[in-house]
C-alpha positions in Angstrom: 35.4 -12.4 -7.0 39.0 -11.1 -7.6 40.3 -7.9 -6.0 40.3 -5.9 -9.2 36.7 -6.7 -10.0 35.6 -5.9 -6.5 37.4 -2.5 -6.7 35.5 -1.8 -9.9 32.2 -2.8 -8.3 32.6 -0.7 -5.2 35.0 2.0 -6.1 33.2 3.0 -9.3 30.0 4.7 -8.4 27.9 5.9 -11.3 24.9 7.3 -9.5 22.1 6.5 -7.2 22.3 5.3 -3.6 24.6 2.4 -2.8 23.2 0.0 -0.1 25.9 -1.9 1.7 24.8 -5.2 3.3 25.3 -5.4 7.1 27.9 -8.2 6.8 30.3 -5.4 5.5 30.0 -3.3 8.6 32.9 -4.8 10.5 35.5 -2.1 9.9 35.5 0.9 12.2 35.6 4.4 10.9 38.8 6.3 10.8 37.4 9.6 9.3 40.9 10.9 8.6 41.8 12.8 5.4 45.1 13.8 3.8 46.4 17.0 5.1 48.5 19.5 3.1 47.8 22.2 0.5 49.3 20.9 -2.7 47.2 18.8 -5.1 47.7 17.6 -8.7 44.9 17.4 -11.2 45.4 15.1 -14.2 43.4 15.5 -17.5 44.1 12.6 -19.8 43.4 13.2 -23.5 42.3 9.8 -24.8 43.1 8.7 -28.4 46.4 10.3 -29.0 46.3 14.1 -29.3 47.9 15.7 -32.3 50.5 17.8 -30.7 51.7 19.5 -33.9 48.2 20.9 -34.4 47.8 21.8 -30.8 51.0 23.8 -30.1 52.0 24.5 -33.7 55.5 25.1 -35.2 54.1 27.7 -37.6 57.5 29.2 -38.4 58.8 25.9 -39.9 57.9 25.6 -43.6 58.1 21.8 -43.3 55.0 21.9 -41.1 53.0 23.1 -44.1 54.8 20.9 -46.6 54.1 17.7 -44.5 50.5 18.7 -43.7 49.1 20.3 -46.9 45.5 19.2 -46.0 45.3 19.8 -42.2 47.9 22.4 -41.5 46.5 25.4 -39.4 46.9 28.7 -41.3 49.6 30.9 -39.8 47.2 33.8 -39.5 44.8 31.7 -37.4 47.4 30.7 -34.8 47.3 32.5 -31.5 49.8 33.2 -28.7 52.8 33.1 -31.0 56.2 32.9 -29.4 59.5 31.6 -30.5 58.1 30.1 -33.7 55.3 28.2 -31.8 51.6 29.1 -31.2 48.3 27.6 -30.1 45.5 26.2 -32.2 42.8 28.8 -32.5 40.5 26.6 -30.4 42.8 27.1 -27.5 42.4 30.9 -27.2 42.2 30.8 -23.4 45.3 28.6 -23.2 47.1 31.5 -24.8 45.6 33.8 -22.2 46.7 31.6 -19.3 50.2 31.5 -20.8 50.3 35.3 -21.1 49.3 35.4 -17.4 52.4 33.4 -16.6 50.5 30.3 -15.4 51.0 27.8 -18.2 54.2 25.9 -19.1 54.5 23.9 -22.3 56.8 20.8 -22.2 57.7 19.9 -25.8 58.5 16.5 -27.4 57.4 14.4 -24.4 57.5 10.6 -24.9 59.5 7.5 -24.0 62.0 5.1 -25.6 60.8 2.5 -28.1 57.3 4.0 -28.2 54.2 1.8 -28.6 51.5 3.0 -30.9 48.7 0.9 -29.3 46.2 3.0 -27.4 45.8 0.4 -24.6 49.5 -0.4 -24.1 50.7 3.2 -24.4 48.1 4.4 -21.9 49.2 1.5 -19.6 52.8 2.7 -19.8 51.9 6.3 -18.9 49.6 5.1 -16.1 52.1 2.8 -14.5 55.3 4.6 -15.4 56.7 1.3 -16.6 59.4 0.6 -19.1 58.4 -0.6 -22.6 59.0 -4.3 -21.7 57.7 -4.1 -18.1 54.1 -4.9 -17.1 52.9 -3.5 -13.8 49.6 -4.2 -12.1 49.6 -1.0 -10.0 49.6 2.6 -11.2 52.3 5.1 -10.3 49.9 7.3 -8.4 48.5 4.3 -6.6 52.0 3.3 -5.5 52.6 6.9 -4.3 49.4 6.9 -2.3 50.2 3.5 -0.8 53.4 5.0 0.8 52.0 8.5 1.4 49.0 7.3 3.3 50.3 5.9 6.5 46.7 4.7 7.2 44.0 3.9 4.7 42.6 7.2 3.2 39.7 6.5 0.9 39.7 10.0 -0.7 43.4 10.6 -1.1 42.8 10.2 -4.8 39.6 11.1 -6.7 38.9 9.8 -10.2 36.0 11.6 -11.9 34.9 9.1 -14.5 32.6 6.2 -15.3 35.5 3.6 -15.0 38.5 3.1 -12.8 41.9 4.4 -13.9 45.0 2.2 -13.6 47.1 5.2 -12.5 45.4 5.2 -9.1 45.3 1.5 -8.5 47.5 0.5 -5.5 47.7 -2.2 -2.9 45.3 -0.2 -0.7 42.0 1.5 -1.7 43.2 5.0 -1.2 41.2 6.4 -4.2 37.6 6.4 -5.3 36.1 6.5 -8.8 32.8 8.5 -9.0 30.8 9.8 -11.9 28.5 12.1 -10.0 29.7 13.2 -6.5 26.3 14.8 -5.7 24.7 11.3 -6.0 27.6 9.5 -4.3 25.6 8.7 -1.1 26.2 5.4 0.6 24.2 4.0 3.4 24.1 0.8 5.3 21.1 -1.3 6.0 22.0 -2.0 9.6 24.0 -0.3 12.4 25.0 -3.7 13.7 28.7 -4.1 14.1 30.3 -7.4 13.4 33.7 -8.8 14.2 36.4 -9.4 11.6 36.8 -12.9 10.3 39.8 -15.1 10.0 39.4 -14.9 6.2 41.9 -12.2 4.7 39.9 -12.0 1.5 36.6 -11.4 3.2 38.3 -8.8 5.5 39.7 -7.1 2.4 36.2 -7.0 0.9 34.9 -5.4 4.1 37.8 -2.9 4.0 36.9 -1.8 0.5 33.2 -1.5 1.4 34.0 0.6 4.4 36.3 2.7 2.2 33.3 3.5 0.0 31.2 4.5 3.0 33.9 6.8 4.4 34.6 8.3 1.0 30.9 9.1 0.5 30.8 10.8 3.9 33.9 12.9 3.2 32.7 13.9 -0.3 29.3 15.0 1.0 30.9 17.1 3.7 33.1 18.8 1.1 30.1 19.5 -1.2 28.2 20.9 1.8 31.1 23.3 2.5 31.4 24.7 -1.1 29.5 26.1 -4.0 30.1 26.9 -7.6 31.3 30.5 -7.9 31.1 30.7 -11.7 29.1 29.2 -14.5 30.8 26.4 -16.3 30.1 25.4 -19.9 27.8 22.5 -20.5 30.1 19.6 -21.3 31.2 16.4 -19.6 34.8 17.7 -18.9 33.5 21.0 -17.6 31.2 19.2 -15.2 34.0 17.0 -13.9 36.2 20.0 -13.3 33.4 21.9 -11.6 33.0 18.9 -9.2 36.7 19.0 -8.6 36.6 22.7 -7.8 33.8 22.1 -5.3 35.7 19.3 -3.6 38.9 21.3 -3.4 37.1 24.4 -2.1 35.2 22.2 0.3 38.5 21.0 1.9 38.4 17.4 0.8 42.2 17.5 0.8 42.7 14.9 -1.8 46.3 14.8 -3.1 45.3 13.6 -6.6 42.4 14.3 -8.9 42.0 12.6 -12.3 39.7 12.8 -15.2 39.8 12.3 -19.0 38.4 13.5 -22.3 37.8 11.3 -25.3 37.8 12.1 -29.0 41.5 12.6 -30.0 41.9 9.6 -32.3 41.7 11.9 -35.4 42.4 9.5 -38.4 39.7 11.3 -40.4 37.9 14.7 -40.5 40.6 16.0 -38.2 40.1 19.7 -38.8 36.6 19.7 -37.5 36.8 17.0 -34.8 40.1 18.2 -33.4 38.8 21.8 -33.1 35.7 20.5 -31.3 37.5 18.5 -28.6 40.2 21.2 -28.2 37.4 23.8 -27.8 35.8 21.6 -25.0 39.2 21.3 -23.3 39.9 25.0 -23.6 36.6 26.1 -22.2 36.5 23.6 -19.3 40.1 24.3 -18.2 39.6 28.1 -18.4 36.5 27.9 -16.2 38.4 25.7 -13.7 41.4 28.1 -13.8 39.2 31.1 -13.1 37.3 29.3 -10.4 40.6 28.4 -8.6 41.9 31.9 -9.1 38.8 33.5 -7.5 39.2 31.1 -4.6 42.9 32.0 -4.3 43.8 28.3 -4.8 45.6 28.3 -8.1 49.0 28.3 -6.4 48.0 25.1 -4.6 46.6 23.2 -7.6 48.8 21.9 -10.5 46.8 20.9 -13.6 48.6 18.4 -15.9 47.3 17.8 -19.5 48.7 14.9 -21.5 47.9 12.2 -24.0 49.2 8.7 -24.5 51.0 9.7 -27.7 51.0 12.2 -30.5 50.3 11.8 -34.2 52.5 11.1 -37.2 54.0 14.2 -38.7 52.7 13.8 -42.3 48.9 13.9 -42.7 47.1 10.9 -44.2 44.9 13.1 -46.5 42.2 14.0 -44.0 43.7 13.3 -40.6 46.7 11.8 -38.9 47.7 8.3 -37.7 49.3 7.2 -34.5 52.6 8.8 -33.7 54.9 9.3 -30.8 56.1 12.5 -29.0 53.7 15.3 -28.1 53.6 18.3 -25.7 52.3 18.3 -22.1 50.8 21.3 -20.5 51.2 22.4 -16.9 48.9 25.0 -15.5 48.9 26.6 -12.0 50.9 25.3 -9.1 53.3 28.3 -9.3 54.9 26.8 -12.4 57.4 29.1 -14.2 55.1 29.7 -17.2 57.8 28.9 -19.8 58.3 26.7 -22.9 60.5 23.8 -22.0 62.4 21.9 -24.7 63.2 22.5 -28.3 60.7 23.2 -31.0 59.7 19.9 -32.9 62.4 18.9 -35.3 60.6 18.1 -38.5 63.8 17.3 -40.4 65.2 14.5 -38.2 62.3 12.0 -37.9 62.1 8.4 -36.7 60.3 6.6 -39.5 58.0 9.6 -40.0 57.5 10.3 -36.3 58.9 12.9 -33.9 61.8 11.9 -31.7 61.0 12.3 -28.1 63.4 14.5 -26.1 61.8 14.5 -22.6 60.8 11.3 -20.9 57.3 11.7 -19.3 58.6 10.0 -16.2 61.0 13.0 -15.7 57.8 15.2 -15.5 56.3 12.8 -13.0 59.4 12.9 -11.0 59.3 16.7 -10.9 55.6 16.7 -9.8 56.3 14.2 -7.1 59.3 16.1 -5.8 58.2 19.7 -6.1 54.4 19.4 -5.6 53.9 16.3 -3.4 57.2 16.4 -1.5 57.9 12.8 -2.3 61.0 10.9 -3.5 60.0 9.3 -6.9 62.6 6.5 -6.4 60.4 5.1 -3.7 57.9 4.0 -6.4 60.5 2.9 -8.9 60.8 6.1 -11.0 64.5 6.6 -11.5 64.4 9.4 -14.0 66.0 12.7 -13.0 63.3 15.4 -12.4 62.7 17.9 -15.2 64.2 21.2 -14.3 62.8 24.6 -15.1 59.2 23.6 -14.5 58.6 25.0 -10.9 
């Protein structure tokens, strides 16, 4: 069994009670967690979110000329400022921005963009160049250096599958679908010595990581409760779990989850409004939960997608494009709009030209929120200014 498959088997826990065989009991318990107040929460919008119908250049006539079938009516747009405004499904995003807690970073992308979902997600998750293929994620590399000793819950991925962003040389993160059911027990208290087989010892280390992670997660859940009622959706439930773990002092540095449904080739008006509405309601509940717990200043929420959509509609939707906005909430960000409004006159083969490299945003998060030098994990981009 290769290392990646074993990580998937042991790190991804979809529910029930995991029974570890006694031959995996060799590693001792460290029971140490990451200390420090600042954490970053990533929400990945899978499918390629249409940025132009999310944060809308309503004051540019070309927007309506190029999108006669799916353009959002000017009177419906909310939170208008400097020629831009939010999709009506994002009414609470506008409220968060008015509160000074949301920054919009416009025209984010990377050189020579790839329009494949898989490859573009891989580029975002590894922070690689277009012609570079990395087997470890940018957050996994960060955790490898940050965690001087193995820390099983330094990163938490709330999902049914592993995320490449968090993959590193060491198992410093755990993927779990339902933290309440993430309960691991061993079938024996018998301790066994390590072998002379590095691969077997690595397997034992992974298994012990799952056990330790389960213990820490259950402690955090026991020390917290839901202060507000979240909407009934998958994303809302994941963010509610994150809030419980944060309030329960799990002290993870990175939390990660995703929302599907943004590949809007057809029926975009209805489908996009639905997924944006789910995003809006889930984040606003999470935002209010953190505010009530006086934790918003310590948590930075990052919302992004692997690419935007083409500027001109295809009749009933949009096809794969390039640049799109990112949204930063909390973490004492400056609550501003960074970057120029989308230039609809100067396009690259029908697509927006990126102006801000996503790795500059990563660099700013690492430096300003995680007190880490991005060059140590191969990110050489200068940090985006004006965000924090």
